[in-house]
LUMTOR-572583 format. One line per 10 residues: number of its first residue (from 1); their letters; for each residue x, y, z of N, C-alpha, C. Coordinates in nm, 2 decimals, always signed. Layout:
N
NUM> A> X Y Z X Y Z X Y Z ~ ...
//
This chain:
225
1> MSDQRDRIQA> -23.00 +19.51 +10.26 -22.91 +19.51 +10.38 -22.93 +19.39 +10.47 ~ -23.05 +19.33 +10.46 -23.08 +19.21 +10.55 -22.98 +19.10 +10.52 ~ -22.95 +19.08 +10.39 -22.86 +18.97 +10.35 -22.72 +18.99 +10.41 ~ -22.68 +19.12 +10.42 -22.55 +19.15 +10.48 -22.55 +19.12 +10.63 ~ -22.67 +19.15 +10.70 -22.68 +19.12 +10.84 -22.68 +18.97 +10.86 ~ -22.74 +18.90 +10.77 -22.74 +18.75 +10.78 -22.60 +18.70 +10.77 ~ -22.53 +18.75 +10.68 -22.39 +18.70 +10.66 -22.30 +18.73 +10.78 ~ -22.32 +18.85 +10.83 -22.24 +18.89 +10.94 -22.27 +18.81 +11.07 ~ -22.40 +18.79 +11.09 -22.45 +18.71 +11.20 -22.39 +18.57 +11.19 ~ -22.40 +18.51 +11.07 -22.34 +18.38 +11.05 -22.19 +18.37 +11.08
11> LLTLAQHPNT> -22.12 +18.47 +11.03 -21.98 +18.47 +11.06 -21.95 +18.49 +11.20 ~ -22.02 +18.57 +11.28 -22.00 +18.58 +11.42 -22.03 +18.46 +11.49 ~ -22.14 +18.39 +11.45 -22.18 +18.26 +11.52 -22.07 +18.16 +11.50 ~ -22.01 +18.16 +11.37 -21.90 +18.07 +11.34 -21.78 +18.10 +11.43 ~ -21.75 +18.23 +11.44 -21.63 +18.27 +11.51 -21.64 +18.24 +11.66 ~ -21.76 +18.25 +11.71 -21.78 +18.24 +11.86 -21.80 +18.09 +11.90 ~ -21.82 +18.00 +11.81 -21.85 +17.86 +11.85 -21.72 +17.80 +11.90 ~ -21.73 +17.73 +12.02 -21.61 +17.67 +12.08 -21.54 +17.56 +12.00 ~ -21.62 +17.50 +11.90 -21.56 +17.40 +11.82 -21.50 +17.45 +11.69 ~ -21.51 +17.58 +11.67 -21.45 +17.63 +11.55 -21.29 +17.64 +11.56
21> PQAEAETALA> -21.21 +17.59 +11.47 -21.07 +17.60 +11.48 -21.03 +17.75 +11.49 ~ -20.92 +17.77 +11.56 -20.87 +17.91 +11.59 -20.85 +17.99 +11.46 ~ -20.78 +17.94 +11.36 -20.76 +18.01 +11.24 -20.89 +18.04 +11.17 ~ -20.98 +17.95 +11.16 -21.11 +17.97 +11.10 -21.19 +18.08 +11.17 ~ -21.18 +18.07 +11.31 -21.26 +18.17 +11.39 -21.20 +18.31 +11.36 ~ -21.07 +18.32 +11.36 -21.01 +18.46 +11.34 -21.04 +18.51 +11.20 ~ -21.04 +18.42 +11.10 -21.08 +18.47 +10.96 -21.22 +18.52 +10.96 ~ -21.31 +18.44 +11.02 -21.46 +18.47 +11.02 -21.48 +18.61 +11.10 ~ -21.41 +18.62 +11.21 -21.43 +18.74 +11.29 -21.38 +18.87 +11.21 ~ -21.26 +18.85 +11.15 -21.21 +18.96 +11.07 -21.30 +19.00 +10.96
31> LASKLMQKHG> -21.35 +18.90 +10.89 -21.44 +18.93 +10.78 -21.57 +19.00 +10.83 ~ -21.63 +18.95 +10.94 -21.75 +19.01 +11.00 -21.72 +19.15 +11.03 ~ -21.61 +19.18 +11.10 -21.58 +19.32 +11.13 -21.56 +19.41 +11.01 ~ -21.50 +19.36 +10.91 -21.48 +19.43 +10.78 -21.62 +19.47 +10.72 ~ -21.71 +19.37 +10.72 -21.84 +19.39 +10.66 -21.93 +19.49 +10.75 ~ -21.91 +19.48 +10.88 -21.98 +19.58 +10.97 -21.94 +19.72 +10.95 ~ -21.81 +19.74 +10.93 -21.75 +19.87 +10.90 -21.80 +19.92 +10.76 ~ -21.80 +19.83 +10.67 -21.84 +19.87 +10.53 -21.98 +19.92 +10.52 ~ -22.07 +19.85 +10.60 -22.21 +19.88 +10.59 -22.26 +19.97 +10.71 ~ -22.17 +20.01 +10.79 -22.21 +20.10 +10.90 -22.30 +20.03 +11.00
41> LSESDIADSA> -22.28 +19.91 +11.03 -22.36 +19.83 +11.13 -22.29 +19.82 +11.26 ~ -22.36 +19.82 +11.37 -22.31 +19.81 +11.50 -22.34 +19.67 +11.55 ~ -22.28 +19.63 +11.67 -22.31 +19.50 +11.73 -22.46 +19.49 +11.76 ~ -22.52 +19.60 +11.81 -22.66 +19.59 +11.85 -22.75 +19.57 +11.72 ~ -22.71 +19.63 +11.61 -22.78 +19.61 +11.48 -22.79 +19.46 +11.45 ~ -22.67 +19.39 +11.46 -22.66 +19.25 +11.43 -22.74 +19.17 +11.53 ~ -22.73 +19.20 +11.66 -22.80 +19.13 +11.76 -22.95 +19.13 +11.74 ~ -23.00 +19.25 +11.70 -23.14 +19.26 +11.68 -23.19 +19.17 +11.56 ~ -23.10 +19.13 +11.47 -23.14 +19.05 +11.36 -23.13 +18.90 +11.39 ~ -23.08 +18.86 +11.50 -23.06 +18.72 +11.54 -23.19 +18.65 +11.55
51> PAEDTEVVIR> -23.21 +18.53 +11.49 -23.34 +18.47 +11.49 -23.37 +18.41 +11.63 ~ -23.50 +18.40 +11.66 -23.54 +18.34 +11.78 -23.58 +18.19 +11.76 ~ -23.58 +18.11 +11.86 -23.61 +17.97 +11.84 -23.76 +17.96 +11.82 ~ -23.80 +17.89 +11.71 -23.94 +17.87 +11.68 -23.96 +17.75 +11.59 ~ -24.08 +17.71 +11.56 -24.10 +17.60 +11.47 -24.17 +17.64 +11.34 ~ -24.20 +17.77 +11.32 -24.27 +17.81 +11.20 -24.17 +17.82 +11.09 ~ -24.23 +17.79 +10.97 -24.15 +17.80 +10.84 -24.14 +17.95 +10.80 ~ -24.02 +18.00 +10.78 -24.00 +18.13 +10.73 -23.94 +18.13 +10.59 ~ -23.93 +18.24 +10.53 -23.87 +18.26 +10.40 -23.76 +18.36 +10.41 ~ -23.64 +18.32 +10.37 -23.52 +18.41 +10.37 -23.45 +18.41 +10.24
61> TFLIGGPYRV> -23.41 +18.52 +10.19 -23.34 +18.54 +10.07 -23.19 +18.58 +10.09 ~ -23.11 +18.51 +10.01 -22.96 +18.54 +10.02 -22.91 +18.57 +9.89 ~ -22.81 +18.66 +9.89 -22.74 +18.70 +9.76 -22.60 +18.64 +9.77 ~ -22.56 +18.57 +9.67 -22.43 +18.51 +9.66 -22.35 +18.58 +9.55 ~ -22.25 +18.66 +9.58 -22.18 +18.73 +9.49 -22.03 +18.69 +9.48 ~ -21.96 +18.74 +9.38 -21.82 +18.71 +9.37 -21.79 +18.60 +9.27 ~ -21.67 +18.56 +9.26 -21.63 +18.46 +9.17 -21.70 +18.32 +9.20 ~ -21.73 +18.25 +9.09 -21.79 +18.12 +9.10 -21.92 +18.12 +9.19 ~ -21.99 +18.23 +9.17 -22.11 +18.24 +9.26 -22.22 +18.13 +9.22 ~ -22.23 +18.09 +9.10 -22.33 +17.98 +9.06 -22.29 +17.86 +9.14
71> RRKDLLWHIA> -22.16 +17.82 +9.13 -22.12 +17.70 +9.21 -22.14 +17.71 +9.36 ~ -22.11 +17.83 +9.41 -22.13 +17.85 +9.55 -22.27 +17.86 +9.59 ~ -22.36 +17.91 +9.50 -22.50 +17.91 +9.53 -22.55 +17.76 +9.54 ~ -22.50 +17.67 +9.45 -22.53 +17.53 +9.46 -22.49 +17.47 +9.59 ~ -22.37 +17.52 +9.64 -22.32 +17.47 +9.77 -22.42 +17.51 +9.88 ~ -22.47 +17.63 +9.88 -22.57 +17.67 +9.98 -22.69 +17.59 +9.97 ~ -22.74 +17.56 +9.85 -22.86 +17.49 +9.84 -22.85 +17.35 +9.89 ~ -22.74 +17.28 +9.87 -22.72 +17.15 +9.92 -22.71 +17.14 +10.07 ~ -22.64 +17.24 +10.13 -22.62 +17.25 +10.27 -22.76 +17.27 +10.34 ~ -22.84 +17.36 +10.27 -22.97 +17.39 +10.33 -23.06 +17.26 +10.32
81> RLHSCAGYRG> -23.05 +17.18 +10.22 -23.13 +17.06 +10.21 -23.10 +16.97 +10.32 ~ -22.97 +16.96 +10.35 -22.93 +16.87 +10.46 -22.97 +16.92 +10.60 ~ -23.02 +17.05 +10.60 -23.07 +17.10 +10.73 -23.22 +17.12 +10.72 ~ -23.29 +17.04 +10.65 -23.43 +17.03 +10.64 -23.49 +17.16 +10.59 ~ -23.42 +17.23 +10.49 -23.47 +17.35 +10.43 -23.49 +17.32 +10.28 ~ -23.60 +17.38 +10.23 -23.63 +17.38 +10.09 -23.58 +17.51 +10.03 ~ -23.56 +17.51 +9.90 -23.52 +17.64 +9.84 -23.51 +17.63 +9.69 ~ -23.49 +17.75 +9.63 -23.48 +17.76 +9.48 -23.40 +17.88 +9.45 ~ -23.34 +17.88 +9.33 -23.27 +17.99 +9.28 -23.37 +18.10 +9.23 ~ -23.35 +18.22 +9.28 -23.44 +18.33 +9.25 -23.44 +18.37 +9.11
91> FDDDDDNCVM> -23.54 +18.44 +9.07 -23.55 +18.48 +8.93 -23.49 +18.62 +8.90 ~ -23.45 +18.69 +9.01 -23.40 +18.82 +8.99 -23.25 +18.83 +9.00 ~ -23.18 +18.73 +8.95 -23.03 +18.73 +8.95 -22.99 +18.86 +8.86 ~ -22.87 +18.91 +8.89 -22.81 +19.01 +8.81 -22.67 +18.97 +8.77 ~ -22.60 +19.07 +8.72 -22.46 +19.04 +8.67 -22.36 +19.01 +8.79 ~ -22.40 +19.05 +8.91 -22.31 +19.05 +9.02 -22.35 +18.94 +9.13 ~ -22.48 +18.90 +9.13 -22.52 +18.81 +9.24 -22.62 +18.70 +9.19 ~ -22.61 +18.59 +9.25 -22.71 +18.49 +9.24 -22.80 +18.50 +9.36 ~ -22.93 +18.47 +9.34 -23.03 +18.48 +9.45 -23.07 +18.34 +9.49 ~ -23.07 +18.32 +9.62 -23.11 +18.19 +9.67 -23.23 +18.21 +9.77
101> VLYGRDNDIT> -23.34 +18.15 +9.75 -23.46 +18.17 +9.84 -23.47 +18.04 +9.92 ~ -23.47 +18.05 +10.05 -23.48 +17.93 +10.14 -23.60 +17.93 +10.23 ~ -23.66 +17.82 +10.25 -23.78 +17.80 +10.33 -23.74 +17.70 +10.44 ~ -23.77 +17.73 +10.57 -23.74 +17.64 +10.68 -23.76 +17.72 +10.81 ~ -23.73 +17.65 +10.92 -23.72 +17.71 +11.05 -23.61 +17.82 +11.04 ~ -23.63 +17.93 +11.11 -23.53 +18.03 +11.11 -23.40 +17.98 +11.16 ~ -23.40 +17.90 +11.27 -23.27 +17.84 +11.32 -23.21 +17.74 +11.23 ~ -23.29 +17.67 +11.15 -23.23 +17.57 +11.06 -23.16 +17.65 +10.94 ~ -23.23 +17.75 +10.89 -23.17 +17.83 +10.79 -23.04 +17.90 +10.83 ~ -23.04 +17.95 +10.96 -22.92 +18.01 +11.01 -22.81 +17.91 +11.03
111> AAYTLFCAAD> -22.84 +17.79 +11.07 -22.74 +17.68 +11.09 -22.68 +17.65 +10.95 ~ -22.77 +17.64 +10.85 -22.72 +17.61 +10.71 -22.63 +17.72 +10.66 ~ -22.67 +17.84 +10.68 -22.60 +17.96 +10.62 -22.46 +17.97 +10.70 ~ -22.46 +17.95 +10.83 -22.34 +17.95 +10.90 -22.24 +17.85 +10.85 ~ -22.29 +17.73 +10.82 -22.19 +17.63 +10.77 -22.15 +17.66 +10.63 ~ -22.24 +17.72 +10.55 -22.21 +17.77 +10.42 -22.09 +17.87 +10.42 ~ -22.10 +17.96 +10.52 -22.00 +18.06 +10.53 -21.86 +18.00 +10.56 ~ -21.87 +17.89 +10.65 -21.75 +17.82 +10.69 -21.69 +17.75 +10.57 ~ -21.78 +17.68 +10.49 -21.73 +17.60 +10.37 -21.68 +17.70 +10.27 ~ -21.75 +17.81 +10.25 -21.71 +17.91 +10.15 -21.57 +17.97 +10.18
121> LLGARVLPRG> -21.54 +17.99 +10.31 -21.41 +18.04 +10.35 -21.31 +17.93 +10.32 ~ -21.34 +17.81 +10.35 -21.25 +17.70 +10.33 -21.22 +17.69 +10.18 ~ -21.32 +17.70 +10.10 -21.31 +17.68 +9.95 -21.22 +17.79 +9.90 ~ -21.24 +17.92 +9.94 -21.16 +18.03 +9.90 -21.01 +18.01 +9.94 ~ -20.99 +17.95 +10.05 -20.85 +17.93 +10.11 -20.78 +17.82 +10.03 ~ -20.84 +17.71 +9.99 -20.77 +17.60 +9.94 -20.79 +17.58 +9.79 ~ -20.87 +17.67 +9.72 -20.89 +17.66 +9.58 -20.75 +17.67 +9.51 ~ -20.71 +17.57 +9.43 -20.58 +17.57 +9.37 -20.58 +17.66 +9.25 ~ -20.46 +17.69 +9.20 -20.45 +17.77 +9.07 -20.50 +17.68 +8.95 ~ -20.54 +17.75 +8.85 -20.59 +17.68 +8.73 -20.68 +17.77 +8.65
131> DRSWRTAWWN> -20.71 +17.73 +8.53 -20.80 +17.81 +8.45 -20.95 +17.80 +8.50 ~ -21.04 +17.88 +8.44 -21.17 +17.88 +8.49 -21.24 +17.75 +8.48 ~ -21.22 +17.67 +8.37 -21.28 +17.54 +8.36 -21.23 +17.45 +8.46 ~ -21.10 +17.45 +8.49 -21.05 +17.36 +8.59 -21.10 +17.40 +8.73 ~ -21.11 +17.53 +8.76 -21.16 +17.57 +8.89 -21.31 +17.54 +8.91 ~ -21.39 +17.55 +8.80 -21.53 +17.52 +8.81 -21.55 +17.37 +8.84 ~ -21.47 +17.28 +8.77 -21.48 +17.14 +8.81 -21.44 +17.12 +8.95 ~ -21.33 +17.19 +9.00 -21.29 +17.18 +9.14 -21.41 +17.21 +9.23 ~ -21.48 +17.32 +9.20 -21.59 +17.36 +9.29 -21.70 +17.26 +9.29 ~ -21.72 +17.20 +9.18 -21.82 +17.09 +9.17 -21.78 +16.98 +9.26
141> GFTQGIVEAL> -21.66 +16.94 +9.25 -21.61 +16.83 +9.34 -21.61 +16.87 +9.49 ~ -21.57 +16.99 +9.51 -21.57 +17.05 +9.65 -21.71 +17.04 +9.71 ~ -21.81 +17.08 +9.63 -21.95 +17.07 +9.68 -21.99 +16.93 +9.71 ~ -21.95 +16.84 +9.63 -21.99 +16.70 +9.65 -21.92 +16.65 +9.78 ~ -21.79 +16.68 +9.80 -21.72 +16.64 +9.92 -21.79 +16.70 +10.04 ~ -21.83 +16.82 +10.04 -21.90 +16.89 +10.15 -22.03 +16.81 +10.18 ~ -22.10 +16.78 +10.08 -22.23 +16.71 +10.10 -22.21 +16.57 +10.16 ~ -22.10 +16.50 +10.12 -22.07 +16.37 +10.18 -22.03 +16.39 +10.32 ~ -21.95 +16.49 +10.36 -21.91 +16.51 +10.50 -22.03 +16.54 +10.59 ~ -22.11 +16.63 +10.54 -22.23 +16.67 +10.62 -22.33 +16.56 +10.63
151> NTSRKEFISE> -22.35 +16.48 +10.52 -22.44 +16.37 +10.53 -22.40 +16.26 +10.63 ~ -22.27 +16.24 +10.64 -22.22 +16.15 +10.74 -22.25 +16.20 +10.88 ~ -22.22 +16.33 +10.90 -22.25 +16.39 +11.03 -22.40 +16.38 +11.07 ~ -22.48 +16.40 +10.97 -22.63 +16.40 +10.99 -22.67 +16.25 +11.02 ~ -22.62 +16.15 +10.95 -22.65 +16.02 +10.98 -22.61 +15.98 +11.12 ~ -22.49 +16.02 +11.16 -22.44 +15.99 +11.29 -22.53 +16.05 +11.40 ~ -22.58 +16.18 +11.38 -22.66 +16.24 +11.48 -22.80 +16.17 +11.49 ~ -22.85 +16.12 +11.37 -22.98 +16.05 +11.37 -22.97 +15.92 +11.45 ~ -22.85 +15.85 +11.42 -22.83 +15.72 +11.48 -22.81 +15.73 +11.63 ~ -22.76 +15.84 +11.68 -22.73 +15.86 +11.82 -22.85 +15.93 +11.89
161> TPGSGLVLAS> -22.95 +15.98 +11.82 -23.06 +16.05 +11.88 -23.19 +15.99 +11.83 ~ -23.24 +15.89 +11.90 -23.36 +15.82 +11.86 -23.48 +15.92 +11.84 ~ -23.54 +15.90 +11.72 -23.66 +15.99 +11.69 -23.62 +16.11 +11.61 ~ -23.49 +16.15 +11.61 -23.45 +16.27 +11.55 -23.48 +16.27 +11.40 ~ -23.47 +16.15 +11.34 -23.49 +16.14 +11.19 -23.63 +16.18 +11.15 ~ -23.73 +16.14 +11.24 -23.87 +16.18 +11.21 -23.89 +16.33 +11.22 ~ -23.82 +16.39 +11.32 -23.83 +16.54 +11.34 -23.77 +16.61 +11.22 ~ -23.65 +16.57 +11.18 -23.59 +16.64 +11.06 -23.67 +16.62 +10.94 ~ -23.73 +16.50 +10.92 -23.81 +16.47 +10.80 -23.94 +16.56 +10.80 ~ -23.99 +16.58 +10.92 -24.11 +16.66 +10.94 -24.08 +16.80 +10.90
171> RMERATKEMR> -23.97 +16.85 +10.95 -23.93 +16.99 +10.92 -23.91 +17.01 +10.77 ~ -23.85 +16.91 +10.70 -23.83 +16.92 +10.56 -23.97 +16.92 +10.48 ~ -24.06 +16.84 +10.53 -24.19 +16.83 +10.47 -24.26 +16.96 +10.48 ~ -24.26 +17.02 +10.60 -24.32 +17.15 +10.62 -24.26 +17.26 +10.53 ~ -24.13 +17.26 +10.52 -24.06 +17.36 +10.44 -24.10 +17.34 +10.29 ~ -24.10 +17.22 +10.24 -24.13 +17.19 +10.10 -24.27 +17.23 +10.07 ~ -24.36 +17.20 +10.16 -24.51 +17.23 +10.15 -24.53 +17.38 +10.13 ~ -24.46 +17.46 +10.22 -24.47 +17.60 +10.22 -24.41 +17.66 +10.09 ~ -24.30 +17.60 +10.04 -24.24 +17.65 +9.92 -24.34 +17.63 +9.80 ~ -24.39 +17.51 +9.79 -24.49 +17.48 +9.68 -24.61 +17.56 +9.69
181> ATAPPLSGSR> -24.65 +17.61 +9.81 -24.77 +17.69 +9.82 -24.75 +17.83 +9.78 ~ -24.63 +17.88 +9.81 -24.60 +18.03 +9.79 -24.50 +18.07 +9.69 ~ -24.42 +17.98 +9.64 -24.32 +18.01 +9.54 -24.38 +18.02 +9.40 ~ -24.32 +18.10 +9.31 -24.36 +18.10 +9.17 -24.35 +17.97 +9.11 ~ -24.41 +17.94 +8.99 -24.39 +17.81 +8.93 -24.24 +17.77 +8.91 ~ -24.21 +17.66 +8.95 -24.07 +17.61 +8.94 -24.06 +17.49 +8.85 ~ -23.94 +17.49 +8.78 -23.91 +17.37 +8.70 -23.77 +17.32 +8.73 ~ -23.76 +17.19 +8.72 -23.63 +17.14 +8.75 -23.53 +17.15 +8.64 ~ -23.40 +17.14 +8.66 -23.30 +17.15 +8.56 -23.19 +17.06 +8.59 ~ -23.12 +17.01 +8.49 -23.01 +16.92 +8.51 -22.88 +16.98 +8.45
191> SYTDTSSGAY> -22.77 +16.95 +8.51 -22.64 +17.00 +8.45 -22.54 +16.88 +8.46 ~ -22.45 +16.87 +8.36 -22.36 +16.76 +8.35 -22.23 +16.80 +8.42 ~ -22.18 +16.71 +8.50 -22.05 +16.74 +8.57 -21.96 +16.62 +8.54 ~ -21.84 +16.65 +8.49 -21.74 +16.55 +8.46 -21.67 +16.51 +8.60 ~ -21.71 +16.40 +8.65 -21.66 +16.35 +8.78 -21.53 +16.28 +8.76 ~ -21.48 +16.26 +8.64 -21.36 +16.18 +8.62 -21.23 +16.27 +8.62 ~ -21.25 +16.40 +8.62 -21.13 +16.49 +8.60 -21.05 +16.50 +8.74 ~ -20.93 +16.53 +8.72 -20.84 +16.55 +8.84 -20.88 +16.67 +8.92 ~ -20.94 +16.77 +8.86 -20.98 +16.89 +8.93 -21.10 +16.85 +9.02 ~ -21.19 +16.77 +8.97 -21.31 +16.73 +9.05 -21.27 +16.65 +9.17
201> ANGRAAGQGF> -21.18 +16.55 +9.14 -21.13 +16.46 +9.25 -21.05 +16.54 +9.36 ~ -20.98 +16.64 +9.31 -20.91 +16.73 +9.41 -21.00 +16.81 +9.50 ~ -21.10 +16.86 +9.43 -21.20 +16.94 +9.51 -21.28 +16.85 +9.60 ~ -21.32 +16.73 +9.56 -21.40 +16.64 +9.64 -21.32 +16.60 +9.76 ~ -21.19 +16.58 +9.75 -21.11 +16.54 +9.86 -21.10 +16.66 +9.96 ~ -21.09 +16.78 +9.91 -21.09 +16.90 +10.00 -21.22 +16.91 +10.08 ~ -21.33 +16.89 +10.01 -21.46 +16.90 +10.07 -21.49 +16.79 +10.18 ~ -21.44 +16.67 +10.15 -21.46 +16.56 +10.24 -21.39 +16.58 +10.38 ~ -21.29 +16.67 +10.38 -21.22 +16.70 +10.50 -21.29 +16.81 +10.59 ~ -21.40 +16.86 +10.54 -21.48 +16.96 +10.61 -21.54 +16.90 +10.74
211> STGGRSFTSG> -21.54 +16.97 +10.85 -21.60 +16.92 +10.97 -21.70 +17.02 +11.02 ~ -21.81 +16.97 +11.06 -21.92 +17.06 +11.12 -21.88 +17.11 +11.26 ~ -21.79 +17.04 +11.32 -21.75 +17.09 +11.46 -21.87 +17.08 +11.55 ~ -21.97 +16.99 +11.53 -22.08 +16.97 +11.62 -22.18 +17.09 +11.61 ~ -22.18 +17.17 +11.50 -22.26 +17.29 +11.50 -22.40 +17.26 +11.43 ~ -22.42 +17.14 +11.38 -22.54 +17.12 +11.29 -22.64 +17.02 +11.35 ~ -22.76 +17.03 +11.30 -22.87 +16.94 +11.31 -22.93 +16.93 +11.45 ~ -22.87 +16.98 +11.56 -22.92 +16.96 +11.69 -23.02 +17.06 +11.74 ~ -23.03 +17.18 +11.67 -23.11 +17.29 +11.72 -23.26 +17.25 +11.74 ~ -23.30 +17.25 +11.86 -23.44 +17.23 +11.89 -23.49 +17.09 +11.87
221> VRGEL> -23.41 +16.99 +11.83 -23.46 +16.86 +11.80 -23.51 +16.79 +11.93 ~ -23.43 +16.80 +12.03 -23.47 +16.73 +12.16 -23.60 +16.79 +12.21 ~ -23.62 +16.92 +12.19 -23.75 +16.98 +12.24 -23.87 +16.93 +12.16 ~ -23.85 +16.88 +12.04 -23.96 +16.83 +11.96 -23.98 +16.68 +11.98 ~ -23.88 +16.61 +12.04 -23.90 +16.46 +12.06 -24.00 +16.43 +12.17
//
């Protein structure tokens, strides 16, 4: 149930942020309300699960279900990395869900998951028609476009905030160290992506148009400078 609370909290955060476009906010709020009704959760239940500001590394597990969940799990992993979080795909996947385990500050993980929910909504809304192979290539391109858009925002924030690069690097180092100390043995893997296809280019262009709306990278940084 905690994964549902996390998703609802992220959707509410997205809906309530002043820089979230109206249509996106309404979609996020409607989905959050639907999930709260489905799982019998009240606003107080969700408020109790909201993370507090801290600098400790925590471990949080997320379930990614639905169509193209492997591609969408990769999207969450990339967004988390850009928010100074380490992570790996869990070993207890089933036929309906991919498991993603993230390490980092609670607020950094929440920021990453909130943006993932926004990107996930965008992807579902603009995914063109096509067969599964075409759509898989589109999702790969979409993920790359999102990474490029967020990386640009991250670099802008670092250039505008002296010392923030060191803070973000330190957070990433602590998260990675904790993951290596507590995670089961991990091995890297590689996958081939055809970046020359029209589907990939289409998805990449859609992802590059994603905007953080000023929601990322700033949490607690100035307090650590």
